[in-house]
C-alpha positions as CSV (number, residue, x, y, z in Angstrom):
1,X,99.7,123.1,70.6
2,X,101.8,122.9,73.7
3,X,100.4,124.1,77.0
4,X,102.5,127.2,77.2
5,X,101.4,128.4,73.7
6,X,97.7,127.7,74.6
7,X,98.0,129.8,77.8
8,X,99.7,132.6,75.9
9,X,96.9,132.7,73.3
10,X,94.2,132.6,76.0
11,X,95.9,135.4,77.9
12,X,96.6,137.8,74.9
13,X,94.0,137.0,72.2
14,X,91.4,135.8,74.8
15,X,91.5,138.9,76.9
16,X,91.2,141.1,73.7
17,X,88.2,139.3,72.5
18,X,86.5,139.3,75.9
19,X,87.0,143.0,76.0
20,X,85.6,143.6,72.6
21,X,82.5,141.4,73.1
22,X,81.9,143.0,76.5
23,X,81.5,146.4,74.7
24,X,78.5,145.0,72.8
25,X,77.1,142.7,75.4
26,X,74.8,144.3,78.0
27,X,74.0,142.1,81.0
28,X,70.3,142.1,81.4
29,X,67.8,140.0,83.4
30,X,67.9,136.9,81.2
31,X,67.5,134.4,84.1
32,X,63.9,133.9,84.9
33,X,62.1,131.5,87.2
34,X,61.0,128.8,87.0
35,X,64.2,127.9,85.1
36,X,64.0,125.9,81.9
37,X,66.7,123.2,81.7
38,X,65.9,120.9,79.0
39,X,69.3,121.1,77.4
40,X,72.4,121.7,79.5
41,X,75.9,121.9,78.1
42,X,79.0,121.4,80.3
43,X,82.3,122.9,79.1
44,X,85.4,121.3,80.5
45,X,87.9,121.4,77.8
46,X,91.3,120.6,79.0
47,X,91.6,118.5,82.1
48,X,91.1,114.8,82.0
49,X,91.2,114.4,85.8
50,X,88.8,117.2,86.3
51,X,86.2,115.3,84.2
52,X,86.3,112.5,86.9
53,X,86.2,115.0,89.7
54,X,83.0,116.7,88.0
55,X,81.0,113.4,88.2
56,X,79.3,114.4,91.5
57,X,78.1,117.5,89.8
58,X,76.7,115.6,86.9
59,X,74.8,113.4,89.4
60,X,73.4,116.6,91.1
61,X,72.2,117.9,87.7
62,X,70.5,114.7,86.9
63,X,68.7,114.7,90.4
64,X,67.7,118.3,90.0
65,X,66.6,118.1,86.3
66,X,65.8,114.5,85.6
67,X,64.4,115.2,82.2
68,X,67.3,117.3,80.9
69,X,69.5,116.3,78.0
70,X,73.1,116.6,79.1
71,X,75.8,117.6,76.5
72,X,79.6,118.1,76.8
73,X,82.1,120.3,75.1
74,X,85.7,118.9,75.5
75,X,88.9,118.7,73.6
76,X,88.9,115.8,71.1
77,X,91.6,114.0,73.3
78,X,89.3,114.0,76.3
79,X,86.2,112.6,74.4
80,X,86.9,109.0,75.6
81,X,86.8,109.8,79.3
82,X,83.4,111.3,78.9
83,X,82.2,108.2,77.1
84,X,83.7,106.1,80.0
85,X,81.8,108.2,82.5
86,X,78.7,107.1,80.7
87,X,76.6,110.1,81.7
88,X,75.3,111.1,78.2
89,X,74.8,109.7,74.7
90,X,77.9,109.7,72.5
91,X,76.1,112.0,70.0
92,X,75.9,114.7,72.8
93,X,79.6,115.0,73.1
94,X,81.0,118.0,71.2
95,X,84.7,118.3,70.6
96,X,87.3,120.7,69.6
97,X,90.9,119.7,68.5
98,X,93.8,121.6,70.0
99,X,96.4,120.0,67.9
100,X,97.0,123.2,66.1
101,X,95.7,126.8,66.0
102,X,94.1,126.2,62.6
103,X,92.2,123.1,63.7
104,X,91.2,124.9,66.9
105,X,89.7,127.9,65.0
106,X,88.0,125.6,62.5
107,X,86.4,123.3,65.1
108,X,85.4,126.2,67.3
109,X,83.4,127.8,64.4
110,X,81.7,124.5,63.7
111,X,80.9,123.9,67.4
112,X,79.5,127.4,67.8
113,X,77.2,126.7,64.8
114,X,76.1,123.5,66.2
115,X,75.5,125.0,69.7
116,X,73.3,127.7,68.3
117,X,71.3,125.1,66.4
118,X,70.8,122.9,69.5
119,X,69.6,126.0,71.5
120,X,70.9,125.2,74.9
121,X,69.0,126.4,77.9
122,X,72.1,126.3,80.3
123,X,75.8,126.4,79.7
124,X,78.0,125.4,82.7
125,X,81.6,126.7,82.2
126,X,83.8,124.5,84.4
127,X,87.1,126.0,83.4
128,X,89.1,127.9,86.0
129,X,89.0,131.5,84.6
130,X,90.0,130.5,81.1
131,X,88.8,133.1,78.5
132,X,88.1,130.8,75.6
133,X,85.5,128.8,77.5
134,X,83.7,132.1,78.5
135,X,83.6,133.3,74.9
136,X,82.2,129.9,73.8
137,X,79.5,130.1,76.5
138,X,78.4,133.5,75.3
139,X,78.4,132.5,71.7
140,X,76.4,129.3,72.4
141,X,73.3,131.6,72.7
142,X,72.2,130.0,76.0
143,X,70.3,132.3,78.2
144,X,71.8,130.9,81.4
145,X,75.6,130.8,81.7
146,X,77.1,129.5,84.9
147,X,80.8,129.8,85.7
148,X,83.4,130.9,88.2
149,X,83.5,134.6,89.0
150,X,86.1,136.4,91.2
151,X,83.6,138.8,92.8
152,X,86.0,140.8,95.1
153,X,88.9,138.6,94.4
154,X,91.6,139.4,91.9
155,X,90.8,136.6,89.5
156,X,91.4,136.6,85.9
157,X,89.5,138.9,83.5
158,X,87.3,137.1,81.0
159,X,84.5,139.4,80.2
160,X,81.0,139.9,81.8
161,X,79.4,137.0,80.0
162,X,78.7,134.8,83.0
163,X,75.2,135.8,84.2
164,X,75.0,133.2,87.0
165,X,78.3,133.7,88.7
166,X,79.6,131.2,91.3
167,X,82.3,132.4,93.6
168,X,85.6,130.5,93.3
169,X,86.6,129.3,96.7
170,X,90.3,128.0,97.0
171,X,89.5,126.5,100.3
172,X,87.0,123.8,99.0
173,X,87.7,120.7,97.0
174,X,87.0,121.3,93.3
175,X,84.3,118.6,93.2
176,X,82.3,120.5,95.8
177,X,82.7,123.7,93.8
178,X,81.5,121.9,90.7
179,X,78.4,120.7,92.6
180,X,77.8,124.5,93.3
181,X,77.4,124.9,89.6
182,X,74.4,122.6,89.6
183,X,72.8,124.4,92.5
184,X,73.5,127.8,91.1
185,X,71.3,127.2,87.9
186,X,68.2,128.2,89.8
187,X,69.7,129.9,92.8
188,X,68.3,133.3,94.0
189,X,71.0,133.9,96.6
190,X,74.0,136.4,96.4
191,X,76.5,135.0,95.9
192,X,74.8,132.1,94.2
193,X,74.9,128.5,95.4
194,X,74.8,128.8,99.1
195,X,74.5,125.2,100.3
196,X,76.0,122.9,102.9
197,X,78.8,120.9,101.5
198,X,79.6,117.3,102.7
199,X,82.0,114.7,101.8
200,X,79.1,112.3,101.3
201,X,78.5,114.1,98.1
202,X,81.8,113.1,96.6
203,X,82.3,109.7,95.0
204,X,84.0,108.6,91.9
205,X,81.9,106.4,89.6
206,X,83.0,102.8,88.9
207,X,83.8,102.3,85.1
208,X,81.9,99.4,83.5
209,X,84.6,96.8,82.6
210,X,83.6,93.2,81.6
211,X,85.3,90.0,82.8
212,X,86.1,89.1,79.2
213,X,88.0,92.3,78.6
214,X,89.9,91.6,81.8
215,X,90.7,88.1,80.7
216,X,91.9,89.2,77.3
217,X,94.2,91.9,78.9
218,X,95.5,89.3,81.4
219,X,96.3,86.8,78.5
220,X,98.0,89.6,76.5
221,X,100.2,90.8,79.4
222,X,101.1,87.2,80.5
223,X,102.0,86.3,76.9
224,X,104.1,89.5,76.5
225,X,105.7,89.4,79.9
226,X,105.7,85.8,81.2
227,X,108.2,86.6,83.9
228,X,105.6,88.5,85.9
229,X,102.8,86.0,85.5
230,X,102.9,84.6,89.1
231,X,103.7,87.9,90.8
232,X,101.5,90.7,92.2
233,X,101.9,93.8,89.9
234,X,102.6,97.3,91.1
235,X,102.2,100.0,88.4
236,X,104.2,103.3,88.6
237,X,103.4,106.4,86.7
238,X,106.6,108.6,86.8
239,X,105.8,111.4,84.4
240,X,104.3,114.7,85.2
241,X,102.5,114.9,81.9
242,X,102.2,118.4,80.5
243,X,103.5,119.8,83.8
244,X,106.9,118.3,84.6
245,X,107.0,120.1,87.9
246,X,104.3,117.7,89.2
247,X,106.7,114.7,88.8
248,X,108.2,112.9,91.8
249,X,112.0,112.7,91.2
250,X,112.8,109.9,88.8
251,X,115.5,108.5,91.1
252,X,112.8,108.2,93.8
253,X,110.7,106.1,91.4
254,X,113.9,104.0,90.7
255,X,114.5,103.4,94.4
256,X,110.9,102.5,95.1
257,X,110.7,100.1,92.1
258,X,114.0,98.3,93.3
259,X,112.6,98.0,96.8
260,X,109.3,96.5,95.6
261,X,111.1,94.0,93.2
262,X,113.3,92.9,96.1
263,X,110.2,92.3,98.1
264,X,109.0,89.9,95.4
265,X,106.6,92.1,93.5
266,X,106.6,92.8,89.8
267,X,106.7,96.5,88.6
268,X,105.2,97.9,85.5
269,X,105.9,101.4,84.3
270,X,102.9,103.1,82.6
271,X,102.7,106.2,80.6
272,X,102.5,107.4,76.9
273,X,104.9,106.3,74.1
274,X,107.0,109.4,74.7
275,X,107.6,108.4,78.4
276,X,109.7,105.3,77.3
277,X,113.0,107.0,78.4
278,X,111.6,107.2,82.0
279,X,110.8,103.4,81.8
280,X,114.2,102.6,80.4
281,X,115.8,104.6,83.2
282,X,113.9,102.6,85.9
283,X,114.6,99.3,84.2
284,X,118.3,100.2,83.9
285,X,118.5,101.0,87.6
286,X,116.6,97.8,88.7
287,X,118.2,95.4,86.3
288,X,115.3,92.9,87.0
289,X,113.2,91.1,84.3
290,X,110.1,91.6,86.6
291,X,110.4,95.4,85.9
292,X,108.5,95.8,82.6
293,X,107.9,98.7,80.3
294,X,104.2,99.3,79.7
295,X,104.6,102.9,78.4
296,X,102.5,103.1,75.2
297,X,101.2,99.5,75.9
298,X,97.6,100.5,76.2
299,X,96.0,102.1,73.2
300,X,93.3,104.0,74.9
301,X,92.1,105.2,78.3
302,X,89.8,102.3,78.4
303,X,92.6,99.7,77.9
304,X,94.5,101.4,80.7
305,X,91.6,101.1,83.1
306,X,91.3,97.4,82.1
307,X,95.0,97.0,82.9
308,X,94.3,98.5,86.3
309,X,92.2,95.5,87.0
310,X,95.2,93.2,86.8
311,X,97.3,95.3,89.3
312,X,97.5,95.3,93.0
313,X,98.6,99.0,93.4
314,X,99.3,102.1,91.5
315,X,101.8,104.7,92.6
316,X,101.3,107.9,90.5
317,X,102.1,111.6,90.2
318,X,99.0,113.7,90.3
319,X,97.3,113.6,86.9
320,X,94.7,111.9,84.8
321,X,95.9,108.3,85.2
322,X,95.7,108.6,89.0
323,X,92.1,109.9,88.8
324,X,91.1,107.1,86.2
325,X,92.3,104.6,88.8
326,X,89.7,105.8,91.3
327,X,87.1,104.5,88.8
328,X,88.4,101.0,89.3
329,X,89.0,98.8,92.4
330,X,92.8,99.5,92.3
331,X,94.3,101.0,95.4
332,X,96.3,104.1,94.5
333,X,99.0,106.3,96.1
334,X,99.0,109.7,94.6
335,X,101.9,112.2,95.0
336,X,101.0,115.8,95.3
337,X,103.3,118.8,95.3
338,X,102.6,121.9,93.3
339,X,98.9,121.1,93.7
340,X,97.1,120.0,96.8
341,X,94.8,117.0,97.6
342,X,92.6,119.6,99.6
343,X,91.5,120.9,96.2
344,X,92.2,117.9,93.8
345,X,92.3,114.8,96.0
346,X,90.9,111.5,94.6
347,X,87.2,110.6,95.1
348,X,87.9,107.1,96.4
349,X,88.6,105.7,99.8
350,X,91.1,103.3,98.3
351,X,93.4,106.2,97.3
352,X,96.1,107.6,99.5
353,X,97.5,111.1,98.9
354,X,101.0,112.3,100.0
355,X,101.7,115.9,100.2
356,X,104.2,118.1,102.1
357,X,102.8,121.7,102.3
358,X,105.9,123.7,102.4
359,X,105.7,127.5,102.5
360,X,105.3,127.8,98.6
361,X,103.2,124.7,98.0
362,X,100.7,124.6,96.4
363,X,101.9,127.0,93.8
364,X,99.6,126.0,90.8
365,X,96.3,127.8,91.2
366,X,93.4,129.1,89.3
367,X,94.8,132.6,89.9
368,X,98.1,131.9,88.0
369,X,96.6,129.8,85.2
370,X,98.6,126.8,86.5
371,X,101.9,128.5,85.9
372,X,104.3,128.0,88.8
373,X,107.2,130.5,89.6
374,X,109.2,127.4,90.7
375,X,112.7,127.1,89.2
376,X,112.2,123.3,88.7
377,X,113.6,122.4,92.2
378,X,110.2,120.9,93.4
379,X,111.2,120.5,97.0
380,X,107.5,119.9,97.9
381,X,107.8,116.4,96.1
382,X,111.4,115.8,97.0
383,X,110.5,115.8,100.7
384,X,108.2,112.8,100.1
385,X,110.8,110.2,100.6
386,X,110.8,106.7,98.9
387,X,110.9,105.0,102.3
388,X,107.6,106.7,103.2
389,X,105.9,105.6,100.0
390,X,107.3,102.1,100.3
391,X,106.0,101.7,103.8
392,X,102.5,102.7,102.8
393,X,102.7,100.5,99.6
394,X,103.7,97.5,101.6
395,X,100.9,98.2,104.1
396,X,98.4,98.2,101.2
397,X,99.8,95.1,99.6
398,X,100.1,93.2,102.8
399,X,96.6,94.0,103.8
400,X,95.3,92.5,100.5
401,X,97.1,89.3,101.5
402,X,95.6,89.4,105.0
403,X,92.1,90.0,103.5
404,X,92.7,87.1,101.0
405,X,93.6,84.6,103.8
406,X,90.7,85.8,106.0
407,X,88.2,85.0,103.2
408,X,89.5,81.5,102.6
């Protein structure tokens, strides 16, 4: 299912189901202290990058409830990133396919049945006002259901199923808000989760990648692209993924790539198989054998993260691959426009965010279900000029050289 269709179903069908279920559900005093949290389910269906940003919350849960069994409910395509995070057993990852409506309904029924058999004590709904996750949290049978609530804000209607409501705050980084879910489980304040937030709580985990895996990937890349063997590799991720409005202009990527090649670096274009046209456009512009097409080259997220260990820098649009890089030693430049690094910035000091906050940016929010009114002329990204990004890229690359010589 494409993203627009999913949103439409959630808005129309989801709202209807929420209203019907709300007629029969009476909120009662279900949350008792001390809180039992032997089995906690985290629902974060759709966003790969948000799974990385949720890691500080998972650490807080483990610190507060060290004996708990942690479970996840995600879309099938996101299962691998949960496995890479290595925060729970593989058997504790529940999945739903969103390839088609039929598969979605079939998997949802199976998951609801399984959830009720497991008998969760707590469900944490990390979705930003999506109705389907609210419905799943209710049907899980868990007595404690934590999730975002608009309180006096407009918000998006999704029933009255969340009995431990956490106020969504558009002024705080999403990782800090996720941490608020962990603190809300046994909170007695109104609103829940009144705690002091610090940046010290925010840190991306390092993915466990072995030297043998890196060596095999290096051999593979050098065999397939021998022309880049003796050059430092800069990766570029030019696609906006499901949200094309998040993409830096393609001609900017072309100019940046050509400038890097002229400085003596190799450039690898990453993305999915369907992004090959973008890679071909960059290669056509650069006309250099050291500009290589790596779209579709890695067969999994893990392979992509192994590839990151061979590179010197990643320049990427905001999205999952940029956040995956924060789980590796790879320095990263992330280009924000319709969304803001204030809310979704990377949890890694080696990452640099570019953002020009014009009057309408950011325009993708929890309140509009990530649907922008923009006509496609994403000036917020066009105002980030290639010369600025090149200067920062060269600064990072040259500092690596300086550090290398200093260590000799």
